[in-house]
Backbone bond lengths (Angstrom), bond angles and torsions (degrees), N, CA, C in turn:
res aa  C-N    CA-C-N  psi(-1)  N-CA   C-N-CA  omega(-1)  CA-C   N-CA-C  phi
1 M - - - 1.440 - - 1.490 107.66 -
2 S 1.290 115.28 140.72 1.448 117.61 -176.63 1.545 107.73 -78.11
3 R 1.322 114.77 168.80 1.433 116.47 -176.70 1.534 111.30 -68.19
4 G 1.362 117.45 -37.56 1.424 121.42 176.17 1.544 110.95 -58.53
5 A 1.379 112.71 -49.07 1.541 118.49 -178.61 1.497 109.18 -62.13
6 H 1.267 116.39 -40.73 1.540 121.35 179.25 1.570 108.56 -60.84
7 L 1.291 117.98 -44.80 1.448 121.48 -174.14 1.581 107.08 -69.19
8 L 1.393 117.71 -38.95 1.402 121.22 177.34 1.577 113.48 -59.71
9 A 1.397 111.20 -43.50 1.448 116.99 -179.15 1.488 107.63 -68.58
10 Q 1.361 125.27 -34.85 1.394 124.33 172.51 1.434 112.93 -62.09
11 A 1.327 114.89 -48.79 1.503 116.01 -178.31 1.559 116.35 -66.63
12 A 1.302 115.58 -23.82 1.432 116.46 172.90 1.545 114.37 -80.84
13 G 1.299 118.50 -13.48 1.383 119.61 176.25 1.517 113.68 76.43
14 R 1.289 119.75 15.11 1.481 126.54 -179.64 1.526 108.68 -69.90
15 A 1.353 112.73 151.15 1.459 123.24 175.79 1.598 109.00 -61.42
16 A 1.256 114.21 135.65 1.441 120.06 172.90 1.535 110.53 -82.75
17 P 1.285 120.30 168.97 1.472 121.90 -178.16 1.561 109.06 -63.42
18 T 1.305 112.25 143.80 1.521 116.82 167.68 1.435 109.23 -85.55
19 V 1.360 118.86 161.57 1.445 123.13 -172.41 1.539 112.10 -134.67
20 M 1.295 115.16 173.99 1.448 121.18 172.45 1.575 106.56 -140.53
21 P 1.251 115.68 149.03 1.459 119.40 177.73 1.491 114.58 -62.46
22 R 1.292 118.81 146.17 1.501 117.37 172.17 1.472 111.58 -141.76
23 R 1.261 122.83 151.20 1.470 122.93 179.16 1.554 106.56 -88.14
24 D 1.326 115.17 136.85 1.450 122.81 175.22 1.502 110.90 -82.77
25 P 1.354 118.31 166.26 1.446 123.09 -179.19 1.448 111.76 -53.77
26 H 1.378 121.79 -22.83 1.470 120.02 -176.83 1.541 114.22 -95.77
27 G 1.364 112.53 4.47 1.491 121.15 -179.57 1.405 116.43 87.69
28 L 1.339 120.14 9.10 1.490 124.07 175.29 1.471 112.27 -85.76
29 W 1.253 119.40 149.48 1.443 121.30 174.89 1.508 113.63 -86.48
30 E 1.346 118.53 137.04 1.366 119.74 -176.53 1.618 103.22 -126.97
31 L 1.355 115.12 136.48 1.377 120.54 168.75 1.536 106.73 -119.41
32 P 1.390 114.93 102.26 1.416 118.06 175.54 1.521 116.25 -48.35
33 A 1.338 115.54 146.36 1.452 120.33 178.95 1.601 107.36 -72.92
34 S 1.298 111.18 140.52 1.512 115.44 172.84 1.535 107.84 -91.50
35 T 1.328 116.67 -51.95 1.478 119.13 179.83 1.516 105.27 -160.51
36 V 1.339 114.27 169.66 1.478 123.73 -174.90 1.649 97.69 -117.05
37 F 1.326 111.07 145.61 1.521 117.50 168.18 1.485 102.38 -82.01
38 L 1.443 108.71 97.31 1.483 121.53 -166.59 1.569 115.39 -56.31
39 P 1.365 116.69 127.13 1.479 115.39 177.95 1.466 110.31 -75.58
40 V 1.327 119.12 168.46 1.409 124.39 175.05 1.482 113.67 -92.35
41 G 1.296 114.86 167.89 1.467 120.28 -178.59 1.484 112.94 114.73
42 G 1.372 117.14 145.72 1.337 122.07 176.85 1.579 110.87 65.31
43 A 1.389 111.77 -144.39 1.476 116.21 176.80 1.472 116.21 -65.89
44 R 1.377 121.24 -16.66 1.398 129.40 177.88 1.627 109.49 -68.42
45 S 1.240 115.60 -21.60 1.507 118.79 -178.42 1.531 110.50 -61.37
46 V 1.319 118.81 -18.87 1.413 121.43 -176.06 1.510 108.52 -80.99
47 V 1.292 121.34 -13.21 1.538 122.01 176.99 1.627 107.13 -84.72
48 S 1.235 110.03 127.27 1.515 111.69 -178.93 1.563 110.52 -79.92
49 M 1.344 110.01 159.46 1.396 116.70 -179.55 1.551 113.64 -58.80
50 G 1.325 112.38 -40.75 1.499 121.62 174.46 1.578 111.57 -53.95
51 A 1.302 115.02 -41.27 1.518 118.02 -179.34 1.516 111.14 -73.69
52 R 1.379 117.50 -31.50 1.391 119.83 176.43 1.471 112.37 -63.39
53 V 1.382 113.34 -43.51 1.539 119.64 -178.63 1.476 105.46 -69.41
54 R 1.271 120.17 -48.78 1.533 120.18 -174.39 1.440 108.40 -58.97
55 R 1.333 122.25 -45.53 1.472 119.87 -179.18 1.551 112.99 -60.67
56 C 1.260 119.47 -35.95 1.400 123.69 178.86 1.576 113.07 -71.90
57 T 1.331 111.66 -41.99 1.467 118.58 -179.73 1.549 108.63 -70.52
58 A 1.296 115.82 -42.36 1.550 120.52 -177.33 1.561 106.30 -67.26
59 T 1.252 122.99 -27.52 1.371 125.70 -177.73 1.592 110.15 -73.08
60 I 1.376 112.19 -43.81 1.443 112.64 178.88 1.546 108.17 -74.78
61 D 1.277 123.34 -34.25 1.397 126.23 172.97 1.535 111.49 -53.63
62 A 1.328 118.13 -45.87 1.430 122.46 179.06 1.486 110.87 -65.81
63 A 1.342 118.10 -42.27 1.536 121.12 178.34 1.512 107.52 -57.09
64 V 1.341 116.03 -43.44 1.495 115.96 -177.61 1.527 115.07 -67.95
65 R 1.307 114.05 -37.79 1.526 120.68 173.56 1.609 111.08 -64.83
66 E 1.286 115.11 -38.91 1.467 120.49 -171.32 1.582 109.50 -90.91
67 R 1.362 114.40 -7.54 1.488 118.78 -170.50 1.456 114.67 47.49
68 R 1.469 108.90 49.35 1.464 119.19 172.44 1.509 109.14 -121.10
69 M 1.237 121.34 -152.89 1.457 124.79 -179.65 1.570 111.17 -124.48
70 A 1.282 117.49 156.13 1.402 126.92 178.69 1.559 103.01 -124.44
71 H 1.307 120.94 118.42 1.451 120.62 171.42 1.521 106.92 -110.23
72 V 1.311 110.16 98.12 1.504 120.50 -178.70 1.610 103.74 -100.14
73 Y 1.326 116.35 126.03 1.493 114.72 -175.04 1.516 110.35 -130.56
74 T 1.198 114.82 166.08 1.585 120.81 173.01 1.516 103.62 -160.64
75 H 1.217 117.53 175.31 1.413 128.70 175.39 1.542 107.95 -131.02
76 P 1.250 119.14 150.25 1.468 121.55 -179.02 1.559 112.97 -58.91
77 I 1.305 119.50 -27.94 1.390 124.42 -179.71 1.583 106.56 -72.70
78 N 1.230 119.99 -28.27 1.440 125.66 -179.07 1.593 111.51 -64.54
79 L 1.404 111.75 -24.23 1.420 115.98 -176.28 1.522 112.04 -97.70
80 A 1.382 116.11 -1.13 1.476 120.99 -176.25 1.502 113.79 -80.83
81 G 1.312 118.78 -19.14 1.453 116.06 -177.84 1.454 116.35 -62.12
82 A 1.208 113.24 -37.49 1.518 124.18 -179.76 1.525 108.02 -144.75
83 P 1.240 116.78 74.15 1.558 116.71 -167.58 1.510 117.52 -57.62
84 G 1.321 115.39 -38.89 1.448 117.47 -179.45 1.485 113.58 -65.15
85 P 1.283 118.64 -59.82 1.498 119.30 177.60 1.572 111.15 -62.26
86 M 1.275 121.51 -40.97 1.439 121.00 -179.75 1.468 111.99 -65.01
87 L 1.300 120.90 -43.78 1.468 121.15 176.70 1.538 111.13 -64.39
88 D 1.315 118.43 -38.63 1.525 125.50 177.85 1.587 106.95 -57.44
89 G 1.363 112.37 -47.34 1.462 118.42 -176.44 1.565 111.72 -69.35
90 F 1.268 112.65 -42.13 1.468 116.44 -178.46 1.649 108.12 -67.73
91 R 1.316 113.95 -37.91 1.445 118.71 177.05 1.602 110.77 -58.24
92 A 1.379 111.30 -45.23 1.536 114.92 176.43 1.446 109.83 -54.94
93 F 1.300 118.63 -49.50 1.538 120.12 -173.95 1.584 108.26 -64.55
94 L 1.320 117.74 -37.81 1.461 120.22 -179.58 1.470 109.53 -67.76
95 T 1.355 115.23 -38.07 1.425 120.42 -177.27 1.556 108.86 -60.95
96 H 1.355 116.46 -45.40 1.463 126.70 -178.89 1.537 105.47 -57.84
97 A 1.294 115.66 -48.73 1.499 121.50 -176.95 1.521 108.77 -60.37
98 A 1.326 113.70 -46.92 1.471 118.46 -175.32 1.545 110.52 -64.78
99 R 1.266 115.93 -37.10 1.448 121.84 175.10 1.575 114.53 -62.40
100 L 1.267 115.11 -41.33 1.449 116.17 172.19 1.568 113.96 -71.95
101 R 1.221 114.42 -30.41 1.467 117.16 172.47 1.462 113.07 -64.38
102 D 1.288 114.92 -49.14 1.557 118.30 -177.01 1.508 108.33 -70.39
103 R 1.269 122.17 -19.28 1.543 120.03 175.46 1.635 108.30 -90.21
104 G 1.337 115.80 11.65 1.417 114.65 179.41 1.543 120.65 74.61
105 R 1.350 111.83 7.45 1.488 114.31 -178.07 1.476 116.01 -94.98
106 L 1.364 119.58 -12.61 1.386 120.29 -175.22 1.532 115.48 -141.43
107 D 1.289 119.33 131.65 1.427 120.94 177.45 1.540 108.25 -102.37
108 I 1.339 111.18 135.99 1.486 114.01 -178.40 1.562 105.42 -114.86
109 H 1.348 112.75 131.55 1.513 116.38 -175.67 1.517 106.34 -132.20
110 S 1.336 114.50 141.32 1.389 117.86 165.58 1.662 113.15 -70.18
111 M 1.281 117.73 167.77 1.359 114.82 -178.49 1.490 116.46 -67.65
112 G 1.451 111.95 -32.89 1.480 121.52 174.82 1.529 113.91 -61.31
113 A 1.331 113.18 -43.91 1.393 124.76 -173.83 1.652 108.26 -66.70
114 L 1.428 109.96 -41.96 1.432 115.72 -179.86 1.510 108.51 -68.20
115 A 1.304 120.17 -40.07 1.509 122.81 -179.69 1.642 109.12 -62.04
116 E 1.327 109.95 -42.77 1.479 114.49 179.39 1.596 115.57 -60.63
117 A 1.359 108.93 -43.39 1.482 118.26 176.74 1.614 107.99 -63.44
118 L 1.309 119.41 -45.18 1.429 120.60 177.78 1.477 114.45 -64.52
119 E 1.294 120.33 -31.19 1.427 122.52 176.96 1.541 113.32 -76.36
120 G 1.378 117.03 -22.03 1.427 118.16 -179.44 1.523 107.04 -82.64
121 D 1.363 111.73 -169.59 1.579 119.16 -179.37 1.493 106.15 -88.69
122 A 1.385 121.66 -9.41 1.384 117.82 -176.86 1.606 109.17 -72.64
123 E 1.436 108.66 154.55 1.451 119.51 175.39 1.561 105.89 -55.82
124 A 1.366 113.21 143.98 1.454 117.32 173.62 1.462 110.09 -66.03
125 P 1.439 117.63 133.18 1.453 118.12 179.89 1.486 107.18 -65.69
126 S 1.352 113.98 160.45 1.497 124.96 168.32 1.445 106.80 -121.49
127 A 1.334 115.30 174.87 1.514 121.73 178.30 1.489 107.55 -72.35
128 G 1.341 118.91 -47.27 1.402 118.17 -179.01 1.489 115.32 -89.87
129 R 1.255 116.69 156.62 1.510 124.74 -179.90 1.522 111.03 -92.54
């Protein structure tokens, strides 16, 4: 996807693709990224905080519906451009995820826990239950 198309998808707040883990040629587990909690700055400043939150929440909602995974990522430096609004938005996304988890609709895993589960005999976890 081109940078412009990616920015438009972010601005629209549409769900990003859901994913499933796969083993790379070296035997390592990979969970492709679905979307980033988009930092501010430059052309990205046209994306509203509401759209950032909607994209992330819509992505995990889609993963629950599809019984797949959503890999939403960020980095602390991504929150530093406008810490107050960025942390508020990220908190709104995490609150939504926690609400789904508390209702028994979403499992949340660290990358390490996911890799351990995939290495074991257990069925690979999915976002939805």
